[in-house]
Structures are given as structure tokens and as C-alpha cells.
C-alpha positions in Angstrom: 0.0 0.1 0.0 3.2 2.4 0.9 4.6 1.4 -2.2 1.4 2.1 -4.1 1.1 5.8 -2.5 4.7 6.9 -3.5 4.7 5.9 -7.0 1.3 8.0 -7.2 3.0 10.8 -5.7 5.6 10.3 -7.7 3.3 10.5 -11.1 1.7 13.6 -9.9 4.7 15.6 -9.4 5.6 14.6 -13.1 2.5 15.4 -14.3 2.3 18.8 -12.7 6.1 19.4 -14.2 5.3 18.6 -17.5 2.0 20.8 -17.3 4.2 23.8 -16.2 6.6 23.3 -19.0 4.0 23.6 -21.6 2.5 26.7 -19.8 5.9 28.3 -20.2 6.1 27.2 -23.6 3.0 28.9 -24.4 3.9 31.8 -22.9 7.0 32.3 -24.3 5.5 32.2 -28.1 5.1 36.0 -29.2 2.1 38.2 -29.7 3.4 39.3 -33.2 3.1 35.6 -34.4 -0.7 35.5 -33.4 -1.2 39.0 -35.6 0.6 37.2 -38.3 -1.8 34.0 -38.2 -4.7 36.8 -38.2 -6.0 37.7 -42.0 -5.4 41.4 -42.7 -8.8 43.4 -43.4 -9.4 44.5 -46.6 -9.7 48.4 -46.9 -9.9 51.3 -48.9 -8.0 54.4 -48.0 -8.1 58.4 -48.9 -5.7 61.2 -47.9 -6.8 63.8 -45.3 -6.4 67.2 -47.0 -6.2 70.6 -46.2 -8.4 72.4 -49.1 -11.5 74.7 -49.6 -14.9 72.6 -49.6 -18.4 73.4 -49.2 -20.3 73.6 -46.4 -24.2 72.8 -47.1 -26.9 74.2 -45.0 -29.9 72.4 -45.2 -33.4 73.9 -44.9 -37.0 73.6 -45.8 -40.0 76.1 -46.4 -42.7 77.0 -49.0 -42.7 78.4 -52.6 -44.2 81.8 -52.7 -44.7 84.4 -55.6 -42.3 87.2 -55.4 -45.3 89.6 -56.1 -48.8 88.6 -54.6 -51.1 91.4 -55.1 -55.0 91.7 -54.3 -57.1 92.9 -56.9 -59.8 94.9 -55.0 -63.5 96.3 -56.7 -63.5 99.8 -55.2 -67.2 100.7 -55.4 -70.4 98.7 -55.3 -72.3 97.2 -58.4 -73.4 94.5 -60.4 -70.8 92.4 -61.9 -71.5 92.1 -66.1 -68.3 90.8 -67.2 -65.5 88.5 -65.7 -63.4 87.0 -68.9 -61.0 85.8 -66.2 -60.4 82.1 -64.5 -58.4 80.6 -62.1 -55.1 80.0 -63.1 -55.1 82.1 -66.0 -52.5 84.5 -66.9 -53.1 88.3 -67.3 -50.9 91.3 -67.8 -50.2 94.4 -65.8 -53.2 97.1 -66.6 -55.5 94.3 -68.4 -59.5 94.8 -67.5 -60.2 91.8 -65.6 -64.1 92.8 -64.6 -66.8 95.2 -65.3 -69.4 96.8 -63.1 -72.4 98.3 -64.7 -71.3 101.9 -65.4 -75.0 103.2 -66.0 -75.3 104.7 -62.5 -71.8 106.1 -62.9 -72.3 107.6 -66.3 -75.2 109.6 -64.9 -73.5 111.0 -62.0 -70.7 112.0 -64.5 -73.2 113.7 -66.7 -74.6 115.6 -63.9 -71.1 116.6 -63.0 -70.6 117.7 -66.5 -73.4 120.0 -66.4 -72.8 121.5 -62.9 -69.6 122.7 -64.4 -70.9 124.0 -67.5 -73.5 125.9 -65.0 -70.8 127.4 -62.6 -68.7 128.6 -66.0 -71.9 130.3 -67.2 -72.5 132.4 -63.7 -68.3 132.9 -63.9 -68.8 134.0 -67.2 -72.0 136.4 -66.6 -70.1 138.1 -63.2 -67.0 138.5 -65.0 -68.7 141.3 -67.5 -69.6 143.4 -64.3 -65.6 143.7 -63.9 -64.8 144.2 -67.9 -63.1 147.4 -66.8 -60.4 145.9 -64.4 -60.2 142.7 -66.8 -59.4 145.4 -69.7 -56.4 146.8 -67.8 -53.1 145.8 -67.8 -53.0 144.9 -64.0 -52.3 140.9 -64.3 -52.2 140.3 -60.9 -55.3 141.9 -60.3 -57.2 140.0 -63.1 -56.0 136.9 -61.9 -57.1 137.8 -58.1 -60.3 138.6 -59.6 -60.7 135.5 -61.3 -60.0 133.1 -58.8 -62.4 135.1 -56.5 -65.4 135.1 -59.1 -64.6 131.2 -59.6 -64.8 130.2 -56.2 -68.1 132.3 -55.8 -69.7 130.6 -58.6 -68.5 127.1 -57.6 -66.3 126.4 -60.4 -63.4 124.8 -58.7 -65.9 122.7 -56.7 -67.5 121.6 -59.9 -64.3 120.6 -61.6 -63.4 118.6 -58.8 -66.7 117.2 -58.6 -66.5 116.2 -62.6 -63.2 114.4 -61.6 -64.5 112.2 -58.9 -67.4 111.4 -61.4 -64.7 110.7 -64.1 -62.7 108.4 -61.5 -66.2 106.6 -60.5 -66.7 105.7 -64.1 -63.0 104.1 -64.5 -63.3 101.9 -61.2 -66.2 100.7 -63.2 -63.2 98.5 -64.8 -61.2 96.5 -62.6 -57.9 95.9 -63.9 -54.8 93.5 -63.0 -52.4 95.4 -60.6 -49.5 93.1 -61.8 -49.0 90.5 -64.2 -49.5 87.2 -63.2 -51.6 84.3 -62.7 -55.2 84.5 -61.2 -55.6 82.7 -57.9 -58.9 82.7 -55.6 -61.5 84.5 -57.5 -64.3 85.0 -55.2 -67.5 86.2 -57.4 -69.3 85.6 -60.6 -70.7 87.3 -63.5 -73.8 88.6 -61.9 -72.9 88.9 -58.3 -73.9 92.3 -56.4 -70.7 93.4 -55.0 -70.0 95.8 -52.4 -67.3 98.4 -52.5 -63.7 97.5 -51.7 -64.6 93.6 -52.0 -61.8 91.5 -52.9 -61.9 89.9 -56.4 -59.2 87.5 -56.8 -55.6 87.4 -56.2 -52.6 88.0 -58.8 -49.8 85.7 -58.5 -46.4 86.6 -60.4 -45.6 83.1 -60.7 -42.6 84.1 -62.9 -40.7 84.9 -60.1 -40.8 82.5 -57.2 -39.3 82.6 -53.7 -38.6 80.1 -50.8 -38.7 81.2 -47.2 -36.7 79.1 -45.3 -35.7 78.6 -41.7 -32.0 78.7 -40.9 -30.4 77.9 -37.2 -29.0 81.2 -35.9 -25.3 79.4 -35.7 -25.3 79.0 -39.5 -26.7 82.8 -40.0 -23.0 84.1 -40.1 -22.2 81.6 -43.0 -25.1 82.7 -45.4 -24.7 86.5 -47.2 -26.9 88.3 -49.8 -26.4 86.6 -53.7 -25.1 83.7 -52.4 -25.9 80.4 -54.2 -28.2 77.7 -53.3 -29.8 74.7 -55.0 -33.7 74.4 -54.3 -35.1 70.5 -54.5 -39.4 70.8 -55.1 -41.4 68.0 -53.6 -42.7 67.2 -56.9 -39.1 66.5 -58.6 -36.5 66.1 -55.9 -34.0 64.7 -58.3 -33.1 68.1 -60.2 -32.1 71.2 -58.6 -32.9 74.4 -59.7 -30.5 77.4 -59.2 -31.6 79.7 -56.4 -29.6 83.3 -54.9 -30.1 84.5 -51.4 -31.9 87.9 -51.7 -33.3 88.6 -48.0 -32.3 87.6 -44.5 -34.5 88.7 -41.6 -32.2 90.4 -39.2 -34.4 88.8 -36.1 -33.8 85.3 -34.7 -37.4 83.5 -33.7 -38.3 82.1 -30.3 -36.8 78.8 -31.5 -33.5 80.1 -32.5 -34.2 80.3 -36.2 -33.8 83.0 -38.7 -35.8 83.3 -42.0 -33.8 83.4 -45.5 -35.4 84.3 -48.8 -34.0 82.7 -51.9 -34.9 84.0 -55.5 -35.4 80.9 -57.9 -34.3 81.4 -61.3 -36.3 79.2 -63.0 -40.0 78.6 -62.0 -41.1 75.8 -64.5 -43.7 73.7 -63.4 -44.0 75.1 -60.0 -46.7 76.7 -58.3 -46.8 79.1 -54.9 -47.2 76.9 -51.9 -45.5 73.8 -52.9 -42.9 72.5 -50.3 -39.5 72.5 -51.7 -35.8 71.9 -49.5 -32.7 74.0 -50.0 -29.1 74.0 -50.0 -27.1 76.9 -49.4 -23.3 76.5 -50.3 -21.2 78.1 -47.7 -17.4 77.6 -48.9 -15.2 77.1 -46.2 -11.3 77.6 -46.7 -8.0 76.0 -45.4 -9.9 72.9 -44.0 -8.7 69.6 -43.1 -11.1 67.4 -44.4 -11.5 63.6 -45.1 -14.4 61.4 -46.6 -17.2 61.3 -44.2 -16.8 57.4 -44.0 -13.5 57.9 -42.6 -15.1 58.9 -39.4 -16.8 56.1 -37.0 -18.0 56.8 -33.4 -16.6 54.9 -30.2 -18.8 55.6 -26.9 -19.9 58.4 -28.7 -16.4 59.9 -29.4 -15.4 60.5 -33.3 -12.4 58.2 -34.3 -10.6 58.0 -37.5 -8.3 55.1 -38.5 -5.0 55.8 -40.2 -2.3 53.1 -41.7 1.1 52.7 -40.6 3.1 49.7 -41.4 0.3 48.0 -42.7 -1.6 48.2 -39.5 -4.7 50.5 -38.3 -4.0 53.2 -35.9 -6.7 54.7 -33.9 -6.8 58.6 -33.7 -9.6 60.3 -31.5 -10.5 63.4 -33.5 -12.3 66.6 -33.0 -15.1 66.9 -36.1 -16.2 70.2 -37.5 -18.6 70.8 -40.5 -19.8 68.6 -43.2 -21.3 68.5 -46.4 -22.6 65.0 -46.6 -19.6 63.8 -48.6 -16.7 65.6 -46.4 -16.3 66.0 -42.9 -13.9 68.9 -41.5 -11.2 67.4 -38.8 -10.1 70.0 -36.0 -7.6 67.8 -34.5 -6.5 64.4 -33.9 -4.6 63.9 -37.2 -2.4 65.8 -39.5 -3.0 66.9 -43.6 -1.6 63.9 -45.7 -2.7 61.1 -43.4 -3.8 57.8 -44.8 -7.4 57.4 -43.7 -9.3 54.2 -44.0 -12.7 54.4 -45.3 -14.2 51.2 -45.1 -14.6 48.1 -42.9 -13.9 50.3 -40.0 -16.7 49.8 -38.2 -15.5 47.0 -36.2 -11.5 47.7 -36.5 -9.0 47.5 -33.7 -6.4 49.2 -32.8 -2.9 47.8 -34.6 -4.8 45.4 -36.7 -2.9 44.2 -39.8 -4.8 45.8 -43.1 -4.3 45.4 -46.6 -4.9 48.0 -49.0 -7.4 47.4 -52.1 -8.1 49.3 -55.1 -11.7 50.5 -56.0 
């Protein structure tokens, strides 16, 4: 029994020594050999460059007519002619409606007769001052003439005649601007009160887009700055626009209104929704492709390449335009940055650069 215990002890000591040697051998294997056994990650790369790039400010809004004027009927009457319809194009000064002129014509005739009577009375009284009018004193003749005209109501009759002529002219409603008819409120034969709104004329050849921009971006926008406008009806084709106005007031949401004039309004209507991209050129910025930036634990990371291995770099990012992003700190210009397969990449992982 003792011999059995002796041999068991020797066996256990030998087994323990053998395991210890195996462990020491495993620990002596260099880490480099493990990296060599891991397949290199295939990546595409780009260069970090210091250059000018366009920062894109995105905003949405509604299209508006550059000019939008109400056509108003200034006096009451029956609408006897209405040669327009909604959507019809009209030119400035074109007659777009007519009221029954009968009453206005009668008033005009009365005003003409009243003026004739007043002038006749003036001429009759003037005969009593024939000597004064025959004299060479021009100043006295002018004074007497003004007095006699005022006495006989000539001045008042002249004003009433002009008023009657104006009322007759107002029986014709004319387009205040060139554009398209919108919101027509009456039909032919309607009895209309004074100062009633007939319709609205929209200058659809000149459209504007009003958008709200963050106050932090407003310093990058200036008058006549280039913009691209994408209507909801056609999100693929960009229309050119220019900034024409910047509201000098920030609203309660920290936004500033910017007006953009479109150079073309083909197939567009006021009220349509549209998206604007205002280009704000930035000079001498260090930029990388946007795909080069990944986020780890909420921090921006860019992987560079050194000796065929990835290098982890925390970076501070600035503005981006959807394709490129500005790097404020963390890497230097000319660095080779990884743009693909970098989401799960580790520090000092072997990589292999592949072409497109």
C-alpha cells in the first residue's frame, strides 16, 4: 500500500512539472506570431487634405410668389363682365372685370352739367368787372378771376367732375400686376359691395422660397449666395437660387428666416414644399471623406495606416457637407485614412489596401 502511494506521488509530481513546462512554452510564444496568423482586413483609403470645401446648410420651406397682390373692386355694383378664371395668366393693366356703369355715367353727366352752369355764372359775373379785366394789371385780373370762380362754384364743380370720371373708370377692374389669377371670389352677375376682394394675382414667373436657418449658421450666409432648391414634386433635379434677403431677427426657436429667389419657376406653383441647400465655402480646412469617421463610445474616431496596421485616432470634427467632414484636431494633413471596413476595426490590426 505504501509503495502504491509512493508511485502515485511521483506520477502527480511529473504530470505537474510537464504542465508547467507546456504553460511556460505557451507563454513564450510572441504576440507578433498571433497577429501574423490573423487575416488582414481589406480596406480602402483616402488622404486627409487641407483644402476648400462647401459646407451645406439644409433647410425646408414653402414657395411663394415674389409679388402677390389683391385685385379689389373699389365701388359697389353688379358684375356684368368677368373674362378671367383661376389659373389664367393676365398682364398688368388688363381689364379683368366690369361693373354696370349706368349709375356712374349718370353721375358724370350731372357733374358735367354742374360745371357748365358754374362756368356760365362765372362768365356772367365777369362782365361786371370788364374794366378791371381790360386793364394791364395781370396780378389784379388773376385775383378777380379766382374770386369769381370760387363764388360761382367752378372749382368745386371741377373736382366733382374728376370724381365722377374716376368712379366711371372704377367700373373697370384692372390687373395690378402681371401674373396668374388665384382665389376668384365672385361670378358674373354678383352684386358687389365697395372694397371687395375680387381675386389675387400671383407673379408665378418669379418664385421665392422662405426657409428657416439655425442662428449658428446665419453667419455663413450672405446676400446673393448660391443655393440649390429641390421641390418635393421633383427631388432629383436641382433648381438654381440666390439668397435675396435675411431677416435680421431670431425667432423664439433660434431660427432666422432667409429668402431665396429661384432663377426658374417651370412647373412650380406657390405653396409647394421645397428643400434648399445653401453652399457656404470654407477655405483651408482639413477634411476627410465622411466614411472615414466612426464613433466609439460617443467619440469620433479616424483610423490611419502605419506599417500596414491600423492606428486608432480620436478626432474633433467640425462641419460636414454630406460627403466630406472637417477635422479640427486629431490627425495631420496627408495622413492615409481608412474609409471602409472600419466599423469593427481594432487598434494595430493588420490591414491590406485594396483598389476600387
